[in-house]
C-alpha positions in Angstrom: -114.5 41.9 -218.2 -116.9 39.5 -219.6 -114.5 39.9 -223.1 -111.9 39.2 -221.3 -113.0 36.3 -219.3 -114.3 34.4 -222.4 -111.1 35.1 -223.9 -109.3 33.8 -220.9 -111.6 30.5 -221.5 -111.4 29.9 -224.7 -107.4 30.7 -224.6 -107.4 27.5 -222.0 -110.3 25.4 -224.1 -107.8 25.9 -227.5 -104.8 24.7 -225.2 -102.7 28.2 -225.4 -102.5 28.2 -221.9 -98.1 26.9 -221.8 -98.6 24.0 -219.7 -95.3 21.4 -219.2 -96.2 18.4 -221.5 -94.6 16.0 -223.7 -94.7 17.4 -226.8 -93.2 14.8 -229.1 -93.9 11.3 -228.0 -95.0 8.3 -229.9 -98.5 8.4 -231.2 -98.8 12.3 -231.2 -100.8 13.1 -234.2 -101.1 16.6 -235.9 -103.2 18.5 -239.1 -101.5 21.5 -240.1 -102.7 24.5 -242.6 -98.8 26.6 -244.4 -99.7 29.6 -246.4 -96.1 30.2 -248.7 -94.1 31.6 -251.5 -92.3 29.3 -253.6 -89.5 30.9 -256.1 -91.9 31.6 -259.1 -95.6 32.2 -257.2 -97.5 31.3 -253.8 -98.8 28.3 -252.5 -101.4 26.9 -249.4 -100.5 23.3 -248.2 -102.6 21.2 -245.4 -100.5 18.5 -244.1 -101.1 15.7 -241.5 -97.9 14.6 -239.5 -97.5 11.5 -237.1 -94.5 10.7 -234.6 -93.6 7.5 -235.4 -90.8 7.3 -232.8 -90.2 10.1 -229.5 -87.7 12.1 -232.5 -88.8 11.1 -235.8 -91.9 11.9 -237.5 -93.6 10.8 -241.4 -95.1 14.0 -242.7 -97.6 13.5 -245.5 -99.0 16.7 -247.7 -100.6 18.2 -250.6 -100.6 21.2 -251.8 -102.0 23.9 -254.4 -99.7 26.8 -256.0 -100.4 29.6 -258.7 -98.3 32.4 -260.1 -97.6 34.0 -263.5 -94.8 32.8 -265.7 -93.1 34.9 -268.5 -94.5 33.7 -271.7 -96.5 30.8 -270.5 -98.6 33.0 -268.5 -100.7 31.7 -265.7 -99.8 28.3 -263.8 -101.1 25.6 -261.6 -99.5 23.4 -260.2 -100.7 20.2 -257.8 -97.8 18.6 -255.4 -97.7 15.5 -252.8 -95.5 15.2 -250.3 -94.2 12.5 -248.5 -91.5 13.4 -246.0 -89.5 12.3 -243.0 -88.8 14.7 -240.6 -85.9 13.2 -237.7 -85.5 16.4 -235.0 -82.9 18.0 -234.8 -82.8 19.7 -231.3 -85.5 21.5 -229.4 -85.6 24.3 -227.1 -87.0 23.0 -223.9 -90.6 22.3 -224.3 -91.5 25.0 -226.7 -89.5 24.8 -229.8 -88.7 22.1 -231.5 -86.2 21.6 -235.1 -87.1 19.2 -238.1 -85.1 18.1 -240.8 -87.3 17.0 -243.7 -86.2 14.6 -246.3 -88.4 12.7 -248.6 -90.2 13.2 -252.5 -92.4 14.8 -253.7 -94.6 14.1 -256.9 -97.0 16.9 -258.7 -98.9 17.9 -261.7 -98.5 21.4 -263.8 -100.4 23.1 -265.8 -99.4 26.8 -267.7 -101.3 28.5 -270.3 -104.5 28.7 -267.6 -107.7 30.4 -268.6 -106.0 31.3 -272.2 -103.2 33.4 -270.7 -99.5 33.2 -272.8 -98.4 32.4 -275.7 -100.5 29.5 -278.0 -98.9 26.4 -277.7 -97.8 24.1 -280.6 -96.3 21.1 -280.7 -93.1 21.3 -279.4 -94.6 23.1 -276.5 -96.2 21.5 -274.2 -99.2 23.0 -271.2 -98.8 20.6 -268.5 -96.9 18.0 -267.5 -96.3 15.1 -264.5 -93.0 15.7 -262.4 -91.4 13.7 -259.2 -88.5 14.2 -257.5 -86.2 14.5 -253.7 -87.3 17.1 -251.3 -85.2 18.0 -248.8 -85.7 21.0 -246.1 -86.3 22.1 -242.4 -89.4 22.8 -240.4 -89.7 24.5 -236.6 -93.0 24.1 -234.2 -93.1 27.2 -232.2 -95.9 25.6 -229.2 -98.8 27.7 -228.2 -99.8 25.5 -225.2 -100.7 21.2 -225.8 -102.4 21.8 -229.1 -101.6 24.6 -231.0 -98.2 25.5 -232.5 -96.9 27.6 -235.0 -94.6 26.0 -237.6 -92.2 28.0 -240.2 -91.0 25.6 -243.2 -88.4 25.5 -246.1 -88.0 23.0 -248.4 -85.6 22.4 -251.8 -86.0 20.2 -253.7 -85.0 18.8 -257.7 -87.7 17.8 -260.1 -87.4 14.9 -263.0 -89.0 14.9 -266.4 -88.0 18.2 -267.4 -90.5 20.3 -265.4 -92.6 23.4 -266.8 -92.0 25.6 -264.2 -88.5 25.4 -262.1 -86.4 22.4 -262.1 -84.9 22.7 -258.8 -88.6 24.7 -256.7 -88.1 26.2 -253.8 -90.9 26.5 -251.1 -91.2 28.9 -247.9 -93.9 28.8 -245.6 -95.5 29.5 -242.0 -98.8 27.7 -240.7 -100.5 26.7 -237.2 -101.1 22.7 -236.7 -104.0 21.4 -234.2 -101.8 18.1 -232.1 -103.9 15.8 -231.4 -103.5 12.0 -229.9 
């Protein structure tokens, strides 16, 4: 009984008890942590989202991707993204769907820890890339403060990416909303 009471108090304090609060209003912000898969490997991402209006958000994030490429060995990629997120629609006060439009820039490094072929003058092992990104995101609220988030994005990278010219990302995560 004590454990059940403790769990109920923790859920109420964390905001996981459903309430009919306004979820997307101006000046609401959120921090998010996401785990996902790219077409080449896996990544984790930390994000900050700020509602500019009741239907438009600005999302900034940083991600670290790792994996293994044929012939180039293990790789690591660090990227930052800045995305505008207009709301497409919502399902009551529970689920909000946003379009993601923006740009990203990153640093790629292949041949980590001496893996892959030895680099020659014609074959670089690191590079900076940049380019546009687009996608969609769904927030499913568990209460006033927490939401589960699913994100899918696709982009195009300039400057001859070492990993993928058209990178795709899909992730799931948790967000904490605050004012």
